[in-house]
KOLFI-853071 format. One line per 3 residues: number of its first residue (from 1); their letters; for each residue x, y, z of N, C-alpha, C. Coordinates in Angstrom, 3 decimals, always signed. Example, Ala and Ser with C-alpha at 12.3 -4.5 7.8 and 13.67 -1.06 7.14 Angstrom:
1 = as = +13.190:-5.690:+7.800:+12.300:-4.500:+7.800:+13.200:-3.300:+7.800; +12.850:-2.250:+7.080:+13.670:-1.060:+7.140:+12.900:+0.030:+7.870
***
This chain:
1 = mnn = +0.854:-1.171:+0.000:+0.000:+0.000:+0.000:+0.901:+1.235:+0.000; +0.593:+2.176:-0.807:+1.347:+3.415:-0.907:+1.293:+4.166:+0.423; +2.403:+4.804:+0.806:+2.458:+5.513:+2.087:+1.433:+6.636:+2.164
4 = air = +1.167:+7.330:+1.075:+0.175:+8.413:+1.080:-1.216:+7.857:+1.349; -1.536:+6.730:+0.752:-2.842:+6.109:+0.978:-2.956:+5.629:+2.418; -1.880:+5.071:+2.948:-1.887:+4.617:+4.354:-2.164:+5.794:+5.280
7 = iiv = -1.522:+6.922:+5.018:-1.712:+8.100:+5.870:-3.154:+8.598:+5.775; -3.698:+8.607:+4.573:-5.090:+9.037:+4.390:-6.041:+8.109:+5.132; -5.795:+6.806:+5.051:-6.653:+5.839:+5.753:-6.544:+6.029:+7.260
10 = iil = -5.356:+6.263:+7.759:-5.178:+6.494:+9.199:-5.900:+7.773:+9.626; -5.769:+8.841:+8.837:-6.432:+10.108:+9.174:-7.952:+9.938:+9.159; -8.471:+9.236:+8.159:-9.922:+8.988:+8.117:-10.365:+8.150:+9.312
13 = gia = -9.549:+7.173:+9.686:-9.875:+6.354:+10.849:-9.912:+7.159:+12.122; -8.933:+8.027:+12.305:-8.894:+8.856:+13.508:-10.065:+9.832:+13.515; -10.371:+10.434:+12.370:-11.510:+11.353:+12.288:-12.818:+10.643:+12.622
16 = slv = -12.981:+9.445:+12.098:-14.193:+8.674:+12.379:-14.266:+8.301:+13.856; -13.152:+7.953:+14.427:-13.090:+7.600:+15.845:-13.473:+8.803:+16.708; -12.900:+9.955:+16.420:-13.206:+11.164:+17.188:-14.686:+11.539:+17.024
19 = fgi = -15.193:+11.474:+15.808:-16.599:+11.794:+15.561:-17.507:+10.838:+16.334; -17.170:+9.562:+16.364:-17.966:+8.590:+17.110:-17.969:+8.869:+18.598; -16.814:+9.233:+19.135:-16.736:+9.551:+20.565:-17.584:+10.781:+20.872
22 = ilv = -17.520:+11.784:+20.010:-18.337:+12.991:+20.211:-19.822:+12.640:+20.200; -20.235:+11.784:+19.257:-21.648:+11.394:+19.191:-22.095:+10.681:+20.461; -21.285:+9.763:+20.951:-21.658:+9.004:+22.148:-21.742:+9.924:+23.361
25 = vqt = -20.772:+10.830:+23.507:-20.782:+11.745:+24.652:-21.982:+12.685:+24.579; -22.248:+13.244:+23.404:-23.376:+14.156:+23.259:-24.706:+13.448:+23.489; -24.795:+12.195:+23.084:-26.026:+11.444:+23.294:-26.295:+11.244:+24.772
28 = gsg = -25.245:+10.989:+25.536:-25.405:+10.819:+26.978:-25.968:+12.071:+27.623; -25.443:+13.226:+27.256:-25.948:+14.470:+27.839:-27.364:+14.773:+27.320; -27.653:+14.387:+26.081:-29.001:+14.582:+25.540:-30.031:+13.734:+26.264
31 = kqq = -29.662:+12.499:+26.562:-30.586:+11.634:+27.313:-30.835:+12.187:+28.708; -29.783:+12.715:+29.332:-29.943:+13.281:+30.667:-30.844:+14.501:+30.634; -30.684:+15.345:+29.640:-31.535:+16.529:+29.515:-32.985:+16.114:+29.284
34 = lad = -33.204:+15.110:+28.450:-34.556:+14.615:+28.198:-35.167:+14.048:+29.475; -34.376:+13.297:+30.234:-34.871:+12.736:+31.498:-35.235:+13.848:+32.478; -34.422:+14.905:+32.526:-34.713:+16.025:+33.420:-36.000:+16.738:+33.020
37 = elk = -36.230:+16.880:+31.728:-37.415:+17.591:+31.252:-38.697:+16.776:+31.433; -38.566:+15.471:+31.491:-39.756:+14.623:+31.632:-40.122:+14.312:+33.081; -39.296:+14.744:+34.025:-39.583:+14.432:+35.427:-40.942:+14.950:+35.796
40 = pla = -41.713:+14.253:+36.541:-41.433:+13.059:+37.316:-41.586:+11.743:+36.543; -41.891:+11.824:+35.267:-42.032:+10.618:+34.455:-40.646:+10.121:+34.064; -40.393:+8.834:+34.297:-39.098:+8.243:+33.943:-39.087:+7.892:+32.460
43 = lad = -37.897:+7.895:+31.864:-37.777:+7.556:+30.444:-38.358:+6.178:+30.148; -38.183:+5.254:+31.058:-38.674:+3.888:+30.848:-40.204:+3.820:+30.859; -40.847:+4.822:+31.439:-42.313:+4.820:+31.557:-43.021:+5.586:+30.441
46 = vea = -42.261:+6.210:+29.555:-42.867:+7.040:+28.511:-43.756:+6.212:+27.590; -43.282:+5.054:+27.174:-44.037:+4.207:+26.239:-45.381:+3.781:+26.830; -45.366:+3.316:+28.080:-46.605:+2.870:+28.722:-47.576:+4.038:+28.924
49 = ryd = -47.044:+5.188:+29.310:-47.897:+6.360:+29.516:-48.492:+6.832:+28.189; -47.693:+6.782:+27.125:-48.191:+7.161:+25.801:-49.342:+6.249:+25.382; -49.180:+4.956:+25.581:-50.239:+4.005:+25.221:-51.520:+4.281:+26.004
52 = qvt = -51.365:+4.594:+27.290:-52.525:+4.876:+28.143:-53.234:+6.151:+27.683; -52.481:+7.195:+27.444:-53.065:+8.468:+27.014:-53.714:+8.314:+25.637; -53.066:+7.568:+24.748:-53.617:+7.358:+23.408:-54.967:+6.662:+23.475
55 = anq = -55.072:+5.636:+24.303:-56.342:+4.914:+24.436:-57.441:+5.850:+24.956; -57.117:+6.636:+25.969:-58.113:+7.560:+26.526:-58.491:+8.653:+25.527; -57.508:+9.170:+24.809:-57.774:+10.236:+23.847:-58.612:+9.715:+22.684
58 = ekm = -58.343:+8.506:+22.224:-59.120:+7.934:+21.122:-60.570:+7.685:+21.516; -60.808:+7.292:+22.766:-62.184:+7.114:+23.247:-62.932:+8.450:+23.232; -62.263:+9.481:+23.727:-62.906:+10.793:+23.750:-63.079:+11.335:+22.339
61 = maa = -62.141:+11.034:+21.471:-62.233:+11.510:+20.093:-63.445:+10.875:+19.411; -63.648:+9.594:+19.656:-64.789:+8.924:+19.042:-66.105:+9.542:+19.504; -66.138:+9.965:+20.756:-67.368:+10.539:+21.293:-67.562:+12.003:+20.877
64 = eep = -66.481:+12.788:+20.839:-66.623:+14.229:+20.639:-66.408:+14.694:+19.202; -65.588:+14.008:+18.463:-65.181:+14.505:+17.145:-66.344:+14.710:+16.166; -67.344:+13.834:+16.118:-68.445:+14.094:+15.174:-69.133:+15.438:+15.428
67 = niq = -69.370:+15.774:+16.683:-70.006:+17.061:+17.007:-69.069:+18.240:+16.728; -67.787:+18.031:+16.950:-66.809:+19.095:+16.684:-66.755:+19.361:+15.182; -66.705:+18.307:+14.382:-66.627:+18.456:+12.929:-67.909:+19.069:+12.360
70 = agk = -69.016:+18.749:+12.996:-70.301:+19.293:+12.529:-70.527:+20.725:+13.000; -69.656:+21.222:+13.864:-69.794:+22.581:+14.366:-70.815:+22.717:+15.472; -71.216:+21.595:+16.056:-72.233:+21.627:+17.106:-71.634:+21.794:+18.500
73 = aap = -70.330:+21.531:+18.628:-69.708:+21.608:+19.949:-68.227:+21.937:+19.788; -67.673:+22.441:+20.868:-66.237:+22.701:+20.919:-65.573:+21.535:+21.665; -64.296:+21.321:+21.446:-63.621:+20.248:+22.183:-63.642:+20.518:+23.687
76 = sam = -63.859:+19.480:+24.440:-63.853:+19.644:+25.897:-62.420:+19.889:+26.364; -62.306:+20.383:+27.576:-60.983:+20.654:+28.148:-60.187:+19.354:+28.279; -60.846:+18.285:+28.664:-60.151:+17.008:+28.833:-59.677:+16.454:+27.488
79 = yty = -60.494:+16.611:+26.467:-60.109:+16.155:+25.124:-58.881:+16.929:+24.630; -58.893:+18.226:+24.839:-57.753:+19.053:+24.443:-56.518:+18.674:+25.249; -56.691:+18.484:+26.535:-55.571:+18.097:+27.412:-54.964:+16.768:+26.955
82 = ltv = -55.805:+15.782:+26.693:-55.303:+14.475:+26.273:-54.623:+14.546:+24.904; -55.132:+15.381:+24.018:-54.523:+15.538:+22.698:-53.135:+16.157:+22.824; -53.011:+17.180:+23.655:-51.713:+17.817:+23.867:-50.751:+16.854:+24.551
85 = qrt = -51.244:+16.125:+25.535:-50.393:+15.165:+26.240:-49.930:+14.053:+25.303; -50.816:+13.589:+24.444:-50.443:+12.545:+23.484:-49.362:+13.053:+22.532; -49.518:+14.277:+22.074:-48.524:+14.863:+21.176:-47.176:+15.016:+21.876
88 = slg = -47.200:+15.507:+23.087:-45.955:+15.696:+23.842:-45.256:+14.370:+24.120; -46.017:+13.385:+24.515:-45.418:+12.074:+24.772:-44.914:+11.432:+23.485; -45.606:+11.686:+22.379:-45.129:+11.174:+21.094:-43.795:+11.793:+20.717
91 = lar = -43.655:+13.092:+20.957:-42.376:+13.752:+20.695:-41.288:+13.228:+21.623; -41.634:+12.971:+22.860:-40.651:+12.406:+23.796:-40.207:+11.012:+23.329; -41.158:+10.208:+22.875:-40.805:+8.876:+22.343:-39.854:+9.001:+21.160
94 = tni = -40.136:+9.955:+20.296:-39.278:+10.173:+19.132:-37.874:+10.587:+19.563; -37.789:+11.482:+20.522:-36.478:+11.919:+21.004:-35.702:+10.786:+21.666; -36.389:+9.940:+22.399:-35.726:+8.791:+23.024:-35.184:+7.861:+21.942
97 = glt = -35.999:+7.596:+20.935:-35.540:+6.740:+19.837:-34.400:+7.356:+19.060; -34.464:+8.663:+18.850:-33.412:+9.353:+18.112:-32.091:+9.344:+18.873; -32.141:+9.552:+20.179:-30.900:+9.506:+20.951:-30.303:+8.108:+20.932
100 = gfi = -31.138:+7.094:+20.967:-30.628:+5.722:+20.863:-29.986:+5.453:+19.513; -30.601:+5.963:+18.457:-30.055:+5.785:+17.120:-28.717:+6.500:+16.971; -28.639:+7.719:+17.471:-27.397:+8.479:+17.364:-26.298:+7.831:+18.185
103 = qma = -26.651:+7.300:+19.342:-25.660:+6.604:+20.150:-25.126:+5.377:+19.410; -26.019:+4.633:+18.779:-25.595:+3.467:+18.006:-24.702:+3.893:+16.838; -25.053:+4.988:+16.185:-24.218:+5.507:+15.090:-22.837:+5.898:+15.612
106 = gyv = -22.777:+6.431:+16.813:-21.485:+6.759:+17.420:-20.637:+5.527:+17.643; -21.250:+4.461:+18.160:-20.504:+3.213:+18.367:-20.013:+2.637:+17.039; -20.844:+2.717:+16.020:-20.443:+2.225:+14.696:-19.275:+3.055:+14.161
109 = nil = -19.340:+4.368:+14.336:-18.231:+5.214:+13.893:-16.942:+4.887:+14.637; -17.048:+4.603:+15.918:-15.864:+4.230:+16.686:-15.258:+2.947:+16.126; -16.095:+1.956:+15.865:-15.580:+0.692:+15.318:-14.968:+0.876:+13.936
112 = igl = -15.618:+1.652:+13.096:-15.084:+1.913:+11.757:-13.762:+2.667:+11.855; -13.710:+3.645:+12.731:-12.484:+4.420:+12.914:-11.335:+3.559:+13.397; -11.616:+2.698:+14.366:-10.567:+1.787:+14.843:-10.097:+0.870:+13.724
115 = gla = -11.051:+0.348:+12.960:-10.693:-0.544:+11.860:-9.840:+0.152:+10.810; -10.236:+1.346:+10.420:-9.457:+2.088:+9.424:-8.066:+2.431:+9.946; -7.981:+2.889:+11.176:-6.674:+3.236:+11.737:-5.773:+2.010:+11.812
118 = lvg = -6.333:+0.890:+12.223:-5.526:-0.335:+12.309:-5.091:-0.820:+10.935; -5.970:-0.733:+9.965:-5.610:-1.141:+8.600:-4.507:-0.236:+8.062; -4.633:+1.060:+8.318:-3.615:+1.990:+7.845:-2.265:+1.750:+8.474
121 = vaa = -2.259:+1.394:+9.753:-0.999:+1.139:+10.446:-0.428:-0.219:+10.064; -1.281:-1.221:+9.962:-0.804:-2.596:+9.743:-0.572:-2.946:+8.288; -1.085:-2.153:+7.365:-0.947:-2.494:+5.951:+0.523:-2.430:+5.545
124 = pgk = +0.948:-3.400:+4.742:+2.352:-3.369:+4.310:+2.597:-2.225:+3.342; +3.755:-1.585:+3.490:+4.117:-0.495:+2.583:+4.864:-1.045:+1.395; +5.303:-0.145:+0.527:+6.089:-0.571:-0.614:+7.437:-1.085:-0.137
127 = ska = +7.887:-2.149:-0.757:+9.203:-2.656:-0.399:+10.252:-1.788:-1.081; +11.379:-1.599:-0.434:+12.412:-0.716:-0.956:+13.407:-1.455:-1.833; +13.164:-2.704:-2.075:+14.110:-3.483:-2.873:+13.966:-3.268:-4.337
***
């Protein structure tokens, strides 16, 4: 392998490694911020709470929506509350999934970076003979 190519592979490996570490560290702080914003609800309880709110909101929607669409009634306070809560919990679920995905991408970048750096270092150079 040409020395210039080896150096490029090593540099790409190190860049990928650093980028992966940054992603993993940032994901950790992002998860902590999300957990702080959702208190007193724990991150592990978001899915169950979303399912519960969705079921309640859909029941109220079935009862109230025909009159709302017909212009005969306005949404009740509870219907509006459940709709907002469902939306907020849905966004929280999305953020939890996104932080998990980014963390996984960080780990993949770390592995790719290590692999590239090792290949660049271990690859045989041109023989001088």
